[in-house]
C-alpha positions as CSV (number, residue, x, y, z in Angstrom):
1,M,-8.7,-42.7,6.6
2,A,-11.6,-40.3,6.7
3,A,-10.9,-36.7,5.7
4,M,-10.3,-34.3,8.6
5,K,-13.3,-32.0,9.1
6,L,-12.4,-28.3,9.3
7,T,-14.1,-25.0,9.3
8,L,-12.8,-21.9,7.5
9,A,-14.0,-18.3,7.6
10,L,-13.3,-16.1,4.5
11,E,-14.3,-12.9,2.8
12,H,-16.1,-13.1,-0.5
13,Y,-13.3,-12.1,-2.9
14,D,-12.9,-13.4,-6.5
15,R,-9.9,-15.4,-5.4
16,H,-12.0,-17.2,-2.7
17,L,-14.9,-18.1,-5.0
18,P,-13.4,-21.5,-5.9
19,L,-13.2,-22.4,-2.2
20,L,-16.6,-20.9,-1.3
21,E,-18.2,-22.7,-4.2
22,G,-16.5,-26.0,-3.5
23,K,-14.7,-26.1,-6.8
24,V,-11.3,-26.3,-5.0
25,V,-11.1,-28.8,-2.2
26,P,-8.0,-29.2,0.0
27,E,-6.5,-32.7,-0.1
28,G,-7.4,-34.8,2.9
29,I,-9.8,-32.2,4.3
30,D,-13.5,-32.2,4.6
31,L,-13.7,-28.4,4.5
32,H,-16.8,-26.3,5.5
33,V,-16.2,-22.7,4.2
34,E,-18.2,-19.8,5.6
35,H,-18.5,-16.3,4.2
36,V,-17.9,-14.1,7.2
37,T,-17.2,-10.4,6.7
38,V,-15.1,-8.1,8.8
39,G,-18.4,-6.3,9.7
40,G,-19.6,-9.7,10.9
41,G,-16.9,-9.7,13.5
42,R,-14.6,-12.3,11.8
43,H,-11.4,-11.0,13.3
44,E,-12.8,-10.5,16.8
45,R,-14.5,-13.8,16.8
46,M,-11.4,-15.7,15.8
47,L,-9.1,-13.8,18.3
48,A,-11.4,-14.0,21.2
49,H,-13.2,-17.3,20.7
50,R,-11.2,-19.2,18.0
51,E,-14.6,-19.8,16.4
52,W,-13.2,-21.6,13.3
53,D,-10.4,-24.0,12.7
54,A,-8.9,-21.5,10.2
55,C,-9.7,-17.9,9.4
56,E,-8.7,-15.0,7.2
57,L,-7.3,-12.7,9.9
58,S,-5.9,-9.1,10.2
59,L,-2.1,-9.3,9.9
60,A,-1.6,-6.6,12.6
61,S,-4.0,-8.3,15.0
62,Y,-2.4,-11.7,14.4
63,I,1.1,-10.5,15.0
64,M,0.1,-8.7,18.2
65,A,-1.7,-11.9,19.4
66,K,1.2,-14.1,18.5
67,A,3.7,-11.8,20.3
68,R,1.4,-12.2,23.4
69,G,1.4,-16.0,23.2
70,A,-2.1,-16.5,21.7
71,P,-2.9,-20.1,20.7
72,L,-2.8,-19.4,17.0
73,T,-0.4,-20.1,14.1
74,A,-0.5,-19.2,10.4
75,V,0.0,-20.5,6.9
76,P,1.7,-18.0,4.5
77,V,-1.4,-17.3,2.5
78,F,-2.3,-13.6,2.1
79,P,-5.9,-13.1,1.0
80,R,-6.0,-9.3,1.1
81,R,-3.4,-6.7,0.2
82,L,-3.6,-2.9,-0.1
83,F,-1.3,0.0,-0.8
84,S,-1.7,2.7,1.8
85,Q,-1.5,5.6,-0.6
86,S,-5.0,5.1,-2.0
87,Q,-6.4,4.9,1.5
88,M,-5.2,8.3,2.7
89,Y,-7.9,11.0,2.6
90,V,-7.7,14.7,3.5
91,N,-10.0,17.6,4.1
92,T,-9.6,19.8,1.1
93,G,-9.6,22.9,3.1
94,A,-6.9,21.8,5.5
95,G,-3.9,22.8,3.4
96,V,-2.6,19.3,3.1
97,G,-1.1,18.8,-0.4
98,D,1.9,16.6,0.6
99,P,2.4,14.0,3.3
100,R,4.7,16.3,5.4
101,D,1.8,18.8,5.6
102,L,0.3,16.3,8.0
103,I,2.9,17.2,10.7
104,G,1.1,19.0,13.5
105,K,-2.3,17.9,12.2
106,K,-5.0,15.5,13.5
107,V,-5.3,12.3,11.5
108,G,-8.2,9.9,11.9
109,L,-7.8,6.1,12.1
110,R,-10.3,3.3,12.9
111,S,-8.0,2.1,15.6
112,F,-4.3,2.6,16.1
113,Q,-3.7,-1.2,15.6
114,T,-5.9,-1.8,12.5
115,T,-3.7,-3.3,9.8
116,L,-4.2,-0.4,7.4
117,S,-3.5,2.1,10.2
118,V,-0.2,0.4,11.0
119,L,0.8,0.3,7.3
120,A,-0.2,4.0,6.7
121,K,1.5,5.3,9.8
122,G,4.6,3.2,9.0
123,D,4.7,4.3,5.4
124,L,4.2,8.0,6.4
125,Q,7.3,7.7,8.6
126,H,9.4,5.4,6.5
127,E,8.6,6.6,3.0
128,Y,7.6,10.3,3.5
129,G,9.4,11.6,6.6
130,V,6.3,12.1,8.8
131,P,7.4,11.1,12.4
132,L,4.8,9.3,14.5
133,D,5.1,11.8,17.3
134,Q,4.5,14.8,15.1
135,V,0.9,13.9,14.4
136,T,-2.1,13.6,16.7
137,W,-3.8,10.2,15.9
138,V,-7.6,10.2,16.5
139,T,-9.3,6.8,16.6
140,S,-13.0,6.0,16.1
141,A,-13.0,2.5,17.8
142,D,-11.7,1.0,21.0
143,E,-8.4,-0.8,20.7
144,P,-9.0,-4.6,20.8
145,V,-5.6,-5.4,22.4
146,R,-4.0,-3.2,25.1
147,F,-0.6,-1.7,24.2
148,D,1.7,1.1,25.4
149,P,2.3,3.8,22.7
150,P,5.9,5.0,22.2
151,P,6.9,8.0,24.2
152,G,5.6,11.2,22.7
153,V,3.0,9.6,20.5
154,R,-0.4,11.1,21.0
155,I,-3.6,9.1,20.6
156,E,-7.0,10.6,21.1
157,R,-10.4,8.7,21.1
158,A,-13.0,10.5,19.0
159,P,-16.1,11.4,20.9
160,R,-18.4,8.5,20.9
161,D,-21.4,10.6,19.8
162,Q,-19.5,11.8,16.7
163,N,-18.9,10.1,13.3
164,I,-15.3,10.3,12.4
165,E,-16.2,10.7,8.7
166,T,-18.3,13.8,9.6
167,M,-15.3,15.1,11.6
168,L,-13.2,14.8,8.4
169,V,-15.8,16.7,6.3
170,E,-16.1,19.4,8.9
171,G,-12.3,19.7,9.4
172,E,-12.2,18.6,13.0
173,I,-9.6,16.1,11.7
174,Q,-7.5,17.0,8.7
175,A,-6.9,13.5,7.3
176,Y,-8.2,10.0,7.6
177,M,-6.5,6.7,6.9
178,V,-9.0,3.9,6.4
179,P,-9.1,0.5,4.5
180,R,-12.4,1.3,2.7
181,M,-13.5,4.4,1.0
182,P,-15.2,6.9,3.4
183,R,-18.9,7.4,2.6
184,P,-18.5,11.2,2.0
185,F,-15.8,10.5,-0.6
186,V,-18.0,7.9,-2.3
187,Q,-20.9,10.4,-2.4
188,G,-18.7,13.1,-4.0
189,A,-18.3,15.5,-1.0
190,L,-16.1,18.3,-2.1
191,Q,-14.5,18.5,1.3
192,V,-12.8,15.1,1.0
193,A,-10.1,14.0,-1.5
194,R,-7.3,11.6,-1.6
195,L,-4.0,12.9,-0.3
196,F,-2.1,11.8,-3.4
197,K,-3.5,13.3,-6.6
198,D,-2.4,10.3,-8.6
199,P,-2.3,7.4,-6.0
200,R,-1.9,4.8,-8.7
201,A,1.4,6.4,-9.8
202,E,2.5,6.8,-6.2
203,E,1.7,3.1,-5.5
204,L,3.6,1.9,-8.5
205,A,6.6,3.9,-7.5
206,Y,6.3,2.4,-4.0
207,Y,6.2,-1.1,-5.5
208,Q,9.2,-0.4,-7.7
209,R,11.2,0.9,-4.7
210,N,10.2,-1.9,-2.3
211,G,9.3,-4.8,-4.5
212,F,6.1,-5.8,-2.7
213,Y,2.4,-5.2,-2.5
214,P,1.6,-4.8,1.2
215,I,-0.1,-7.6,3.0
216,M,-3.3,-6.9,5.0
217,H,-4.6,-10.4,6.0
218,V,-3.1,-13.8,6.7
219,L,-4.6,-17.3,7.1
220,A,-4.6,-18.1,10.8
221,V,-5.1,-21.7,12.1
222,K,-5.6,-23.3,15.5
223,P,-2.2,-24.9,16.3
224,E,-3.9,-28.0,17.8
225,V,-5.3,-28.8,14.3
226,L,-1.8,-28.8,12.9
227,D,-0.4,-30.7,15.9
228,E,-2.9,-33.5,15.1
229,A,-2.4,-33.3,11.3
230,P,0.7,-31.3,10.2
231,A,0.0,-32.0,6.6
232,V,-3.1,-29.8,6.8
233,A,-0.9,-26.6,6.6
234,M,0.4,-27.4,3.1
235,S,-2.9,-28.8,2.0
236,L,-4.5,-25.5,2.8
237,F,-1.6,-23.6,1.2
238,D,-2.0,-25.6,-2.0
239,A,-5.7,-25.1,-2.1
240,F,-5.4,-21.4,-1.8
241,E,-2.8,-21.4,-4.6
242,R,-5.2,-23.3,-6.9
243,A,-8.1,-21.1,-6.1
244,K,-6.0,-18.0,-6.8
245,E,-4.9,-19.3,-10.2
246,M,-8.4,-20.3,-11.0
247,A,-9.7,-16.8,-10.2
248,F,-7.1,-15.1,-12.5
249,H,-8.6,-17.2,-15.3
250,Y,-12.1,-15.8,-14.7
251,Y,-10.8,-12.7,-16.6
252,D,-10.1,-14.8,-19.7
253,D,-13.8,-14.0,-20.3
254,P,-13.7,-10.2,-21.1
255,N,-17.1,-9.8,-19.6
256,W,-16.8,-11.9,-16.5
257,S,-16.7,-8.7,-14.4
258,H,-19.2,-5.9,-14.9
259,L,-16.2,-3.6,-15.3
260,A,-15.9,-3.1,-19.1
261,W,-12.1,-3.1,-19.1
262,A,-11.4,-5.5,-16.3
263,A,-9.4,-7.9,-18.6
264,H,-7.3,-4.9,-19.8
265,L,-6.7,-3.7,-16.3
266,L,-5.5,-7.2,-15.2
267,K,-3.1,-7.2,-18.2
268,E,-1.8,-3.7,-17.3
269,E,-1.3,-4.8,-13.6
270,R,0.7,-7.9,-14.7
271,E,2.9,-5.8,-16.9
272,A,3.5,-3.2,-14.2
273,M,3.9,-5.5,-11.2
274,G,4.5,-8.9,-12.5
275,A,2.7,-12.1,-11.4
276,A,4.5,-12.1,-8.0
277,A,2.4,-9.2,-6.6
278,W,-0.1,-11.7,-5.2
279,A,2.4,-14.5,-4.4
280,N,1.9,-16.6,-1.3
281,G,4.7,-18.3,0.6
282,L,7.3,-17.2,3.1
283,A,10.3,-16.6,1.0
284,R,8.6,-14.4,-1.5
285,N,7.0,-12.3,1.2
286,R,9.9,-12.1,3.7
287,K,10.8,-8.4,3.1
288,N,7.1,-7.4,3.1
289,L,6.6,-9.2,6.5
290,E,9.8,-7.9,8.0
291,R,8.8,-4.4,7.2
292,F,5.4,-4.8,8.8
293,I,6.8,-6.4,11.9
294,Q,9.2,-3.4,12.2
295,Y,6.2,-1.0,11.9
296,E,4.4,-2.8,14.7
297,L,7.5,-2.6,16.9
298,D,8.0,1.1,16.1
299,Q,4.4,1.8,17.0
300,G,4.6,0.1,20.4
301,L,2.2,-2.7,19.3
302,I,4.7,-5.5,20.1
303,D,7.6,-5.4,22.4
304,R,10.1,-7.4,20.4
305,R,11.0,-8.1,16.8
306,L,9.5,-11.5,15.9
307,A,11.3,-13.6,13.3
308,V,9.2,-14.3,10.2
309,E,9.5,-18.0,10.9
310,E,7.9,-17.5,14.3
311,I,4.5,-16.5,12.9
312,F,4.1,-19.5,10.5
313,H,3.8,-23.2,11.1
314,E,7.1,-25.0,10.7
315,T,5.8,-27.2,7.8
316,T,5.4,-24.0,5.7
317,H,8.9,-22.5,6.2
318,S,10.2,-23.7,2.9
319,T,7.4,-22.1,0.9
């Protein structure tokens, strides 16, 4: 039987290079892999037009879509992860030295439903005692999916003629939660700093308390593909596992990365967090996913608590 032809859209991470370069090929699949960035509209194109058979997709957007009956399912592969603590930035003149100093302040987000936004808001409330309704949330982009915020939660749209990063520098917002470093921070602007003075230590403490490295993205798949060929789900899962393991071995060459101490940093991470930090599969990520689903429910983004099994194809439930 001829291999099933499928398209797959991914970001260009080290763990995806074996797939992008064709060094890892899923069994029984003739896979065409495209490098499509978030800036290239990957999430929106998959959600609105289902442009590919499979796609690296925002976890928050996927769960919202799934709760609303969208024709998508997923395989428990998690290509992107972030701790929120390194992604929390403050205006240095705003008097914010601790998360609870954000109470009564204006905090910028790309959108209320961006995955990092959901994680950061949830962590502020769950880990640091900052209630959702005690902050004014200022967004810089329109919300892709309509939702009703919880009572008392204030969301403002930043003026369309203003750059939200400039608003942070000028103190019009006092903090900003964003999945990529703001340009003023990268450029060394003195008005912008991370909320946590030692975010790495804070993140390690978070990992030790909770036992997981938070998920940002998931592998979404058209359900009709898996209806036709259920084995595709585990074939994709196994391929991503092989690609991930191959990518870890890139660092066996101490100069594979242009970072002089990349191999040392990988060793330090393994010692601090273990090999399971990047584990795929449902069982090993259940607590992580249940926490995120609760965050979405708390924030009014979904109207019921989804079971973890609901969001993944049935053939992957034993992973």
